[in-house]
Structures are given as C-alpha cells and as structure tokens.
C-alpha positions as CSV (number, residue, x, y, z in Angstrom):
1,M,33.6,20.5,-3.4
2,S,33.0,16.9,-4.7
3,R,31.4,16.0,-1.4
4,D,29.2,19.1,-1.5
5,L,28.0,18.1,-5.0
6,D,27.3,14.6,-3.9
7,Q,25.2,16.0,-1.0
8,L,23.4,18.3,-3.4
9,G,22.6,15.4,-5.7
10,R,21.2,13.4,-2.9
11,L,18.9,16.2,-1.8
12,L,17.7,16.7,-5.3
13,L,17.1,13.0,-6.1
14,G,15.4,12.6,-2.7
15,G,13.0,15.4,-3.6
16,R,14.2,17.7,-0.8
17,L,15.1,20.6,-3.0
18,N,12.9,22.5,-5.5
19,R,14.2,23.6,-8.9
20,R,14.9,27.2,-7.8
21,D,16.9,26.2,-4.7
22,F,18.8,23.6,-6.5
23,L,19.9,25.9,-9.3
24,G,21.0,28.5,-6.7
25,R,23.1,26.1,-4.7
26,A,24.5,24.5,-7.9
27,A,25.7,27.9,-9.2
28,A,27.2,28.7,-5.8
29,L,29.2,25.5,-6.0
30,G,30.4,26.4,-9.6
31,L,28.3,23.8,-11.4
32,S,27.7,24.7,-15.0
33,A,24.2,25.3,-16.3
34,A,24.5,22.2,-18.5
35,A,25.5,20.0,-15.7
36,A,22.8,21.4,-13.4
37,N,20.1,20.7,-16.1
38,T,21.4,17.2,-16.5
39,M,21.0,16.6,-12.8
40,L,17.5,18.1,-12.9
41,A,16.6,15.8,-15.8
42,R,17.8,12.8,-13.8
43,A,15.8,13.9,-10.8
44,A,12.7,14.2,-13.0
45,A,13.2,10.7,-14.4
46,A,13.7,9.4,-10.9
47,Q,10.2,10.5,-10.0
48,S,8.5,9.1,-13.1
49,P,7.9,5.3,-13.0
50,V,10.3,3.3,-15.1
51,K,9.5,-0.2,-16.1
52,G,12.1,-3.0,-16.1
53,G,15.3,-4.0,-14.3
54,V,16.0,-5.8,-11.0
55,L,15.4,-4.1,-7.6
56,R,17.4,-5.6,-4.8
57,A,17.2,-5.2,-1.0
58,G,19.7,-6.3,1.6
59,M,17.7,-6.9,4.8
60,V,18.1,-7.8,8.5
61,G,15.2,-9.9,9.9
62,G,15.3,-13.2,8.0
63,A,15.9,-16.7,9.3
64,A,15.9,-20.3,8.2
65,T,12.7,-20.8,10.0
66,D,10.7,-18.2,8.1
67,S,7.5,-19.3,6.5
68,L,5.5,-18.0,3.5
69,D,2.3,-18.5,5.6
70,P,1.0,-14.9,6.3
71,A,-0.4,-16.1,9.6
72,T,3.1,-16.6,11.0
73,W,4.9,-13.4,9.8
74,A,6.8,-11.9,12.7
75,S,9.9,-10.2,11.3
76,Q,11.0,-7.8,8.5
77,V,11.9,-10.2,5.7
78,P,8.7,-12.3,5.6
79,Y,6.7,-9.1,6.0
80,T,8.4,-7.3,3.1
81,L,8.4,-10.3,0.9
82,G,4.7,-10.8,1.6
83,R,3.9,-7.3,0.4
84,C,5.4,-8.3,-2.9
85,W,3.1,-11.3,-3.6
86,G,0.1,-10.7,-1.4
87,E,-2.6,-8.0,-0.9
88,Q,-5.4,-7.3,1.6
89,L,-8.8,-5.7,1.2
90,L,-7.5,-2.3,2.3
91,E,-4.2,-0.7,3.2
92,I,-3.0,2.2,5.3
93,S,-1.4,5.0,3.3
94,P,1.7,6.9,4.4
95,A,-0.6,9.7,5.5
96,G,-2.5,7.2,7.7
97,E,-5.6,7.1,5.5
98,I,-7.5,4.1,4.2
99,E,-6.4,3.0,0.7
100,Y,-8.4,0.6,-1.4
101,R,-6.8,-2.6,-2.7
102,L,-8.9,-5.7,-3.3
103,A,-11.9,-3.9,-2.0
104,E,-12.9,-0.9,-4.1
105,A,-15.5,0.5,-1.6
106,Y,-17.0,-0.1,1.8
107,E,-19.8,1.1,4.0
108,A,-20.9,0.6,7.6
109,S,-24.1,0.4,9.5
110,R,-24.8,3.3,11.8
111,D,-23.9,1.3,14.8
112,A,-20.6,0.1,13.2
113,R,-21.5,-3.6,13.6
114,T,-22.2,-4.5,10.0
115,W,-19.7,-3.7,7.3
116,T,-20.1,-4.3,3.5
117,F,-17.0,-4.4,1.3
118,K,-17.4,-4.3,-2.5
119,I,-14.8,-6.6,-4.1
120,R,-12.8,-5.6,-7.1
121,Q,-13.5,-7.5,-10.3
122,D,-11.1,-8.9,-12.9
123,V,-8.3,-9.6,-10.3
124,T,-6.4,-12.8,-10.8
125,F,-4.2,-14.9,-8.5
126,H,-0.8,-16.0,-9.7
127,N,-2.2,-19.4,-10.6
128,G,-4.7,-17.8,-13.0
129,K,-7.7,-18.2,-10.7
130,V,-10.1,-15.2,-10.6
131,L,-10.5,-13.6,-7.2
132,T,-14.0,-14.1,-5.7
133,P,-15.6,-12.9,-2.5
134,E,-15.6,-16.6,-1.4
135,D,-11.7,-16.5,-1.3
136,I,-11.9,-13.6,1.1
137,V,-14.5,-15.3,3.3
138,A,-12.2,-18.4,3.4
139,T,-9.2,-16.3,4.3
140,F,-10.9,-14.8,7.3
141,E,-12.2,-18.3,8.3
142,R,-8.7,-19.7,8.2
143,H,-7.2,-16.9,10.4
144,A,-10.1,-17.3,12.8
145,D,-9.2,-21.0,13.3
146,K,-7.1,-21.3,16.5
147,N,-5.1,-24.1,14.9
148,S,-3.7,-21.6,12.3
149,K,-1.8,-19.8,15.1
150,S,-2.5,-16.6,13.2
151,A,-1.4,-13.3,14.8
152,A,-4.6,-11.9,13.3
153,L,-6.8,-14.1,15.5
154,P,-7.6,-11.4,18.0
155,F,-9.0,-9.3,15.1
156,V,-11.0,-11.9,13.2
157,S,-12.3,-13.6,16.4
158,A,-14.4,-10.4,16.8
159,F,-16.3,-11.3,13.6
160,E,-19.7,-12.9,14.3
161,T,-20.3,-13.8,10.6
162,V,-18.6,-13.3,7.3
163,K,-20.7,-13.9,4.2
164,A,-20.4,-13.5,0.4
165,D,-23.2,-11.5,-1.1
166,G,-22.8,-11.2,-4.9
167,R,-19.7,-9.0,-5.5
168,N,-19.7,-8.1,-1.8
169,I,-18.7,-9.6,1.5
170,V,-20.6,-8.6,4.6
171,I,-18.9,-8.8,8.0
172,T,-21.1,-8.7,11.1
173,L,-19.3,-8.0,14.3
174,K,-20.0,-9.3,17.8
175,E,-19.5,-5.7,19.1
176,P,-19.3,-2.4,17.2
177,N,-15.9,-1.4,15.9
178,A,-15.3,1.9,14.2
179,D,-11.7,0.8,13.3
180,L,-12.7,-2.2,11.2
181,P,-11.2,-0.8,8.0
182,Y,-7.8,-0.7,9.8
183,V,-8.3,-4.3,11.0
184,V,-8.8,-5.8,7.6
185,G,-5.7,-4.0,6.5
186,D,-3.5,-6.0,8.9
187,Y,-0.6,-7.5,6.9
188,H,-1.3,-11.1,8.1
189,L,-4.7,-11.0,6.3
190,M,-3.3,-11.5,2.7
191,I,-6.0,-12.9,0.5
192,Q,-5.2,-16.4,-0.8
193,P,-7.1,-18.8,-3.1
194,N,-9.7,-20.6,-0.9
195,G,-8.2,-18.6,2.0
196,G,-4.9,-20.6,1.9
197,K,-6.7,-23.6,3.3
198,D,-5.2,-25.8,0.7
199,D,-1.7,-24.7,1.2
200,P,-1.0,-21.5,3.2
201,T,2.7,-21.6,2.3
202,A,2.2,-21.6,-1.5
203,A,2.7,-17.8,-1.8
204,I,-0.1,-17.6,-4.3
205,G,-1.6,-14.1,-4.1
206,T,-2.8,-11.2,-6.2
207,G,0.3,-9.0,-5.7
208,P,2.7,-7.7,-8.4
209,Y,5.3,-10.5,-8.0
210,K,5.3,-14.3,-8.1
211,I,7.8,-15.9,-5.8
212,V,10.3,-18.0,-7.8
213,V,13.1,-18.5,-5.3
214,N,12.4,-19.1,-1.6
215,E,15.5,-19.8,0.4
216,P,14.5,-18.8,4.0
217,G,17.3,-17.0,5.8
218,V,19.3,-16.6,2.6
219,R,17.5,-15.2,-0.5
220,H,14.1,-14.6,-2.0
221,V,13.3,-13.7,-5.7
222,G,10.0,-12.5,-7.2
223,E,9.2,-12.1,-10.9
224,K,6.6,-9.8,-12.4
225,H,3.1,-11.1,-12.4
226,E,2.0,-10.2,-15.9
227,G,-1.6,-10.3,-15.0
228,Y,-1.3,-7.9,-12.1
229,W,-4.3,-5.5,-11.9
230,G,-2.5,-2.5,-10.4
231,S,0.6,-2.4,-12.7
232,D,0.3,1.3,-13.3
233,V,1.3,2.1,-9.7
234,R,3.1,-1.0,-8.4
235,G,5.4,-3.8,-9.7
236,H,7.6,-1.6,-11.9
237,A,10.7,-3.8,-11.9
238,D,10.9,-7.0,-13.9
239,S,12.0,-8.8,-10.7
240,I,12.8,-8.1,-7.1
241,E,15.3,-9.8,-4.8
242,I,15.7,-9.9,-1.0
243,I,19.1,-11.0,0.3
244,V,19.1,-11.7,4.0
245,M,22.0,-9.8,5.6
246,N,21.6,-9.8,9.4
247,D,25.0,-8.3,9.9
248,S,25.0,-4.5,9.8
249,T,28.5,-4.2,8.4
250,A,27.7,-6.6,5.5
251,R,24.6,-4.7,4.6
252,T,26.3,-1.4,4.5
253,A,29.3,-2.8,2.5
254,A,26.9,-4.4,-0.1
255,L,25.1,-1.1,-0.5
256,Q,28.3,0.8,-0.9
257,G,29.6,-1.8,-3.4
258,G,26.4,-1.7,-5.5
259,Q,25.4,-5.3,-4.9
260,I,22.1,-4.1,-3.6
261,D,19.9,-1.0,-4.0
262,M,18.4,-0.5,-0.5
263,I,18.9,-1.7,3.1
264,N,16.8,-1.5,6.2
265,R,17.8,-0.7,9.7
266,V,20.9,1.4,9.3
267,E,22.3,1.5,12.9
268,P,22.2,5.1,14.3
269,K,25.9,4.9,15.2
270,V,26.9,4.5,11.6
271,V,24.4,7.0,10.0
272,E,27.0,9.7,9.6
273,L,29.4,7.3,8.0
274,V,26.8,6.0,5.5
275,K,25.9,9.6,4.7
276,R,29.4,10.1,3.3
277,V,29.1,7.2,0.8
278,P,28.7,8.9,-2.6
279,G,25.2,8.6,-4.0
280,V,23.7,7.0,-0.9
281,T,20.6,8.6,0.7
282,I,19.6,8.0,4.3
283,R,15.9,7.7,4.7
284,N,15.0,8.8,8.3
285,V,11.3,8.6,9.1
286,P,9.8,9.0,12.6
287,G,7.1,6.5,13.3
288,K,5.4,4.4,16.0
289,G,8.0,1.7,16.2
290,H,9.5,1.0,19.6
291,Y,12.2,-1.2,21.1
292,V,11.3,-3.3,24.1
293,M,12.4,-5.7,26.9
294,I,9.6,-8.2,27.5
295,A,9.1,-10.1,30.7
296,H,6.6,-13.0,31.1
297,C,4.2,-12.0,33.8
298,D,3.3,-15.7,34.5
299,T,6.9,-16.9,35.0
300,A,9.1,-16.5,38.1
301,P,10.7,-14.2,39.0
302,F,8.8,-11.9,36.6
303,D,5.4,-12.9,38.1
304,N,6.2,-10.4,40.9
305,N,5.1,-6.9,39.9
306,D,7.6,-5.3,42.3
307,L,10.4,-7.0,40.4
308,R,8.9,-5.7,37.1
309,L,8.7,-2.2,38.5
310,A,12.3,-2.4,39.8
311,L,13.4,-3.2,36.3
312,K,11.4,-0.4,34.8
313,Y,12.8,2.2,37.1
314,A,16.3,0.8,36.5
315,V,16.4,1.8,32.8
316,D,18.1,5.0,31.9
317,R,15.9,6.0,29.0
318,E,17.6,9.3,28.2
319,E,20.9,7.5,28.0
320,M,19.6,4.8,25.7
321,V,18.0,7.4,23.3
322,E,21.3,9.3,23.2
323,K,23.7,6.4,22.9
324,I,21.7,3.7,21.1
325,L,19.5,5.9,18.8
326,G,21.9,8.8,18.5
327,G,18.9,11.1,18.8
328,Y,16.9,9.3,16.1
329,G,14.0,8.6,18.4
330,T,12.3,9.5,21.7
331,V,12.0,8.1,25.2
332,G,9.3,5.5,26.0
333,N,7.0,5.2,29.0
334,D,6.3,1.5,29.3
335,T,3.3,1.5,27.0
336,P,3.3,1.1,23.2
337,M,1.6,4.4,22.7
338,I,3.1,7.7,21.4
339,K,1.9,11.0,19.9
340,G,0.5,10.3,16.5
341,Y,-2.0,7.7,17.7
342,P,-5.6,8.9,17.6
343,L,-6.9,9.4,21.1
344,F,-3.4,9.4,22.6
345,D,-3.3,10.9,26.1
346,D,-0.1,12.7,26.9
347,D,-0.7,13.6,30.5
348,I,0.4,10.2,31.9
349,E,3.5,10.8,34.1
350,Q,6.8,10.0,32.3
351,R,8.8,7.3,34.1
352,V,12.5,8.1,34.6
353,F,15.6,6.4,35.8
354,D,15.2,6.3,39.6
355,P,17.7,4.1,41.5
356,E,16.0,4.6,44.8
357,K,12.6,3.5,43.6
358,A,14.2,0.6,41.7
359,A,16.0,-0.6,44.8
360,E,12.9,-0.2,46.9
361,H,10.8,-2.4,44.6
362,Y,13.6,-4.8,44.2
363,K,13.8,-5.3,48.0
364,K,10.0,-5.7,48.2
365,S,10.2,-8.4,45.5
366,G,12.4,-10.6,47.7
367,H,14.4,-11.7,44.7
368,S,18.1,-12.4,45.0
369,G,20.7,-13.4,42.4
370,S,21.1,-12.4,38.8
371,I,18.4,-11.9,36.2
372,L,18.9,-13.3,32.7
373,L,18.2,-11.1,29.8
374,R,18.5,-12.5,26.3
375,T,19.3,-10.4,23.3
376,S,20.6,-10.5,19.7
377,E,21.8,-8.1,17.0
378,V,18.5,-8.9,15.2
379,A,16.3,-7.8,18.1
380,F,16.8,-4.2,17.0
381,P,19.8,-2.1,15.9
382,G,22.1,-1.7,18.9
383,A,20.2,-4.2,21.0
384,V,23.4,-5.8,22.4
385,D,24.8,-2.4,23.3
386,A,21.4,-1.4,24.8
387,A,21.4,-4.6,27.0
388,Q,24.9,-3.6,28.3
389,L,23.7,-0.1,29.1
390,F,20.7,-1.6,31.0
391,Q,23.1,-3.9,32.8
392,Q,25.1,-0.9,33.9
393,S,22.2,1.2,35.0
394,A,20.6,-1.7,36.9
395,A,23.9,-2.3,38.7
396,K,23.5,1.2,40.1
397,C,20.2,0.1,41.6
398,G,21.6,-3.1,43.2
399,I,20.2,-5.3,40.5
400,T,22.5,-7.8,38.7
401,L,21.6,-8.5,35.1
402,E,23.2,-11.4,33.2
403,I,23.2,-10.8,29.4
404,K,23.1,-13.7,27.0
405,R,23.7,-12.9,23.3
406,E,21.7,-15.3,21.2
407,P,22.4,-16.1,17.5
408,G,20.3,-14.1,15.0
409,D,19.1,-17.1,13.1
410,G,16.3,-18.7,15.1
411,Y,15.9,-15.7,17.5
412,W,12.3,-15.1,16.5
413,S,11.4,-18.8,16.6
414,D,13.4,-19.9,19.7
415,V,13.8,-16.9,21.9
416,W,11.1,-14.2,21.3
417,N,7.7,-15.2,22.8
418,K,9.4,-18.3,24.2
419,Q,12.0,-17.2,26.8
420,P,10.9,-15.3,29.9
421,F,13.0,-12.1,29.5
422,S,14.3,-10.9,26.1
423,M,14.6,-7.9,23.9
424,S,12.4,-7.3,20.8
425,Y,10.8,-4.6,18.7
426,W,7.3,-3.6,17.5
427,T,6.5,-1.6,14.4
428,G,3.3,-0.1,15.8
429,R,-0.1,-0.2,14.2
430,P,-2.5,2.4,12.8
431,T,-4.8,2.4,15.9
432,Q,-4.5,1.8,19.6
433,D,-7.0,-1.0,19.4
434,Q,-4.9,-3.0,17.0
435,V,-1.8,-2.6,19.1
436,Y,-3.5,-3.7,22.3
437,S,-5.5,-6.5,20.6
438,L,-2.4,-7.9,18.9
439,A,-0.1,-8.0,21.8
440,Y,-1.8,-7.4,25.2
441,L,-5.3,-9.0,25.2
442,S,-5.3,-12.2,27.2
443,G,-6.2,-14.4,24.2
444,A,-3.7,-12.8,21.7
445,E,-1.3,-15.2,20.0
446,W,1.4,-12.5,20.2
447,N,0.9,-11.7,23.9
448,D,4.6,-11.9,24.4
449,T,4.5,-10.7,28.0
450,R,1.9,-13.2,29.1
451,F,-0.1,-10.3,30.4
452,F,-3.5,-11.8,31.3
453,R,-5.8,-9.2,32.9
454,E,-9.6,-9.4,32.7
455,D,-10.0,-5.8,33.7
456,F,-7.6,-4.7,31.0
457,D,-9.4,-6.8,28.4
458,K,-12.7,-5.2,29.3
459,L,-11.2,-1.8,28.8
460,I,-9.9,-2.5,25.3
461,I,-13.0,-4.4,24.2
462,G,-15.2,-1.6,25.7
463,A,-13.1,1.1,23.9
464,R,-13.5,-0.8,20.6
465,A,-17.3,-0.6,20.9
466,E,-17.4,3.0,22.2
467,L,-18.3,5.5,19.6
468,D,-18.1,8.6,21.8
469,T,-14.5,9.9,21.3
470,D,-14.0,11.4,24.8
471,K,-15.2,8.2,26.5
472,R,-13.1,6.1,24.3
473,K,-10.0,8.2,25.0
474,A,-10.7,7.8,28.8
475,L,-10.8,4.0,28.4
476,Y,-7.5,3.9,26.5
477,R,-5.9,6.1,29.2
478,Q,-7.0,3.6,32.0
479,A,-5.6,0.8,29.9
480,A,-2.3,2.6,29.4
481,V,-1.8,3.2,33.1
482,I,-2.5,-0.4,34.0
483,L,0.0,-1.6,31.4
484,R,2.6,0.9,32.4
485,D,2.4,0.1,36.1
486,Q,1.6,-3.6,36.1
487,G,2.5,-5.0,32.7
488,G,5.5,-7.0,31.6
489,V,6.7,-4.7,28.8
490,I,9.5,-2.2,29.3
491,V,9.5,0.4,26.5
492,P,12.6,2.5,26.9
493,M,12.5,4.2,23.5
494,F,10.6,4.8,20.3
495,N,12.8,4.6,17.2
496,N,12.9,6.3,13.8
497,Y,13.0,4.0,10.8
498,I,16.4,4.5,9.2
499,D,16.9,2.9,5.7
500,A,19.3,3.8,2.9
501,T,19.1,3.7,-0.9
502,T,21.4,4.2,-3.9
503,P,20.7,6.5,-6.9
504,R,19.2,3.4,-8.7
505,V,16.0,3.7,-6.5
506,G,13.3,6.0,-7.8
507,G,9.9,6.7,-6.4
508,W,10.8,6.6,-2.7
509,I,8.1,8.0,-0.4
510,D,8.7,8.3,3.4
511,D,6.2,6.1,5.1
512,P,5.8,6.1,9.0
513,N,4.1,2.7,8.9
514,G,7.4,0.8,8.9
515,E,10.8,0.1,7.5
516,L,11.4,0.3,3.7
517,M,8.2,2.3,3.1
518,G,6.1,0.2,5.3
519,G,7.3,-2.9,3.5
520,H,6.3,-1.5,0.1
521,A,9.7,-0.2,-1.3
522,L,10.2,-3.2,-3.6
523,T,6.6,-2.9,-5.0
524,K,6.3,0.9,-5.3
525,C,9.8,1.9,-6.3
526,W,11.5,1.5,-9.6
527,V,15.0,1.2,-11.1
528,V,16.5,4.5,-12.3
529,S,18.8,3.8,-15.3
C-alpha cells in the first residue's frame, strides 16, 4: 500500500487529481481523513508561489566550451541558464501564444512589414542600468553582424531597419512576415546593455537571477536580482544552481538522493524505474523535438543524393521509436515538421524501412566501403543505442556503418556542425519559418547539413511573405518534399520531453516548447518546504 500512497501523492502534487477524486482514492487505500487533508494542504501550498530557498537542477547538455554569449547557445545548459539571467521582447507561452516580456505591446502595419514594439519602463539590468529602446536596437544590430556568428542571424538579417522612437522600437522588414512576434522571441535574442557589444559574455540581463558562479561544464549559480521587475511571477527562489551531469545514471542517483530537485532528459528505458522512486514525478510532455542524423550535403560521400536516400530508407523508424523512445514519441519523416505546427501538411507519404530501395540507391551511388557515423550519449537519450540499431538495419541493406562514440564534453563544439555525419537533436520552434530559417536556409549559421538550395530558399522566403494561408501552406509543403527527398537530414523520430522532479518543486507547468518547462523551470518554479 505504501507504493500506492506514494503514487497517489505524486498525482496530487502534480495537479493530476481533483479534490473529490483524491479523497475517494485515499479512503479506498485506508488513509485517514486527517492524513488526507494534510496531503491536500501540501498540494495547495505547492501551487502557491513560495519565496526563498535554493532550487537545483542536474542537467545533461553542458560542456567546458559553453559560453554566456546568447548568440552561441546550442545545448540545454546554456539555454536554461540563459533563461535565468536574460529576457527577450516576447516569449512563447506553453499554449503557443505570444507572451509579453520586455515589450508590453506591439502592432503591425497591414502589410506586416512595419512592426512597432512598446518597451516596458522601469526595467533595470543587473548592473543597475535602466533598460532603453536603444539597448534593444543595439542587441539586434549585434546579432545581425556576421562576425557575431549568431544563430539568430537568419532572422535579424531580414530586418531592413531597426530604430528607437521614444518608448518604442520600430522594425521595418525587407519582406512581410506575419510571424515576426515569434522571431523576436527567439532565445538567442536576449536583450543586453548596449546589445552586448561591450562584452557579450558578461551575462548582464534583465532576468530574475544574476550569475555569480560560472564554471562551464561543471556548475552555474544564480542569485536573486532584487530589482527584478517581474518578481511576482518569476524568480521565487533565493538562488538557483545548475550542476552539469551528462551521465544519465549520475543524474538519476542525485535526484533520488536529494542532491538536486529536477533533472532533464530521463532516458525512456529507465522511466519505469524512476517512477518507483518515492516522491519523484515523471514529467512527460509531447512536443516538437526530434532526434536526427545529419549528413553534410557538400562533403563526399554525402554529396551524392542516392547515398543519402539509401541511408534514409535503411532506418527502421518503428523499431527506434519502440526500443529507444519506449513509445514516448512518434516516427519521423525526414523533415523537422510534425502535427502541431500551423500549416502542417500531413498528406506527404511516410517513409518506411525498405531494404530493397536502400540497396537500389546505394548501388546507384557507386559508394563502397564503410560509412562513419559519430555519436555520443549527449547527442540525445539513447543515441549510442540508436546508432547501433541503425548499424544493424543498414547491414540488412548491404550498407556498412562504422560507429564512433565521441566524448560528451566538446561534442557540440568539435563534432556537431563540424563532422560530416553525426547524431544530434532539435527542440523545434513555434513556427515552420523559424525552423527552416534557422537550420536549412543556405545562409543559416546552423545549417548543419550544408543544404544549399536556391529553389528551397525561395520557397521559405516566399512563404514568409505570403499572407494567404492556403498559398503559404502549399509553399511549405513543396519545401518539406524537397528536404525529405533531397536534404541531408534523417529524422527517424520525434521525442517527448521527459524530465523528473522531487516534491520540493512547486509550480511545475507542462510546456511543449522544450525540456524543463521550455527552459523556465528554475525561474517559474519554487521550493516547497
């Protein structure tokens, strides 16, 4: 019965039972009325913000090469830490709606080319400087500079002008874009004093926490910013701490032992074991994240499309979803799109494991010998096992894959976007335009497949400017088919976000925008005493 009570408590604290159902189940388990009311009181407290304490996360996705410069963020730890000290003009809510942050209002011209954002007053940076529209203009200018190597460059390069106008900033676009509010919500565009031009790595922002310890690949600590403008809804803990734990077993053990309060990326194969840990709650949230194999289209032998098609047909997607995700996800179709995206077209034929087609394209490619695939435990949960499954299914097609397991530290700086064939992950973005612009346009800094296609670029840029919904959907469909059949990305599966928390964590809200509440768990949650 003890295990049943633990499970009942987790359901209650997780907000998955109402009062009536809880009391009924508690009585059936023999729980006294007094004990049941105590549990109810604790659940109520867990949903009311509590100030104070230390909130700690054990996370995979940190390395010694991590930087505090928002332009460079490419993995979970910099991204989550950045949410603690920085803010954008707008954010995307868990429901996918626009949420105001440093902008308190915006409006667009009828042709969606000119956008005016009203900037919040009385906001201060961590160094005491008052936020001004000029800081925002300078931020966009810095990210538009090719020397910044900003992942947001594809977005801000579409700006024709950005000007301060009293309390407002006015953005004029080269072409119309109805999705601009989502663009300025990109997490790389954290607003910094003078745009970060003086020192982009200073971690001076307007967020709820000041960074006081920065040990890349090891540990990061933030202390409450007493002048934070949004303290009623964020920044409840006195301090937050991120401990880098790239090893799954170490993360789980630290959570079980109470050294940390939350972890990201619980591997599907251990979910059932973690569920049995008293007091621990699994947070399973479907989203737009996907796991990928990326091949450089401009590097032999991957510059041959028949070879790329052979590899795509050689993946047993159903097997991967079953054995790697444990059912916590769905099969992919070699595009980054899934249901849930506006204007998603679901009538594109699903690619399946087909040894005959794989062998046919492999023969046409003229390639012989092994193909090297690089992977790591930090690429995504189960990546090494997934590589081995791919190796086995490819062998059935007459294709020899050589798997090289790379160390986790340095994977994102030395392997991803550097080596010609490797495994990776994407968290997805709110709109199709953002996904394609970030990773597949020819000029994108994060075009990790080296997919350079003028006709594809024209489709995406044309869709961005098209205000007719049906026409825009048709353009995105054409783009998806080109990428699926000629691109360098293999998308075998879309993953759920699986995190875990202890009873010390209050205020959790499922957020399909990414792991740990879209990176906001440390800023939005609080410590339950």
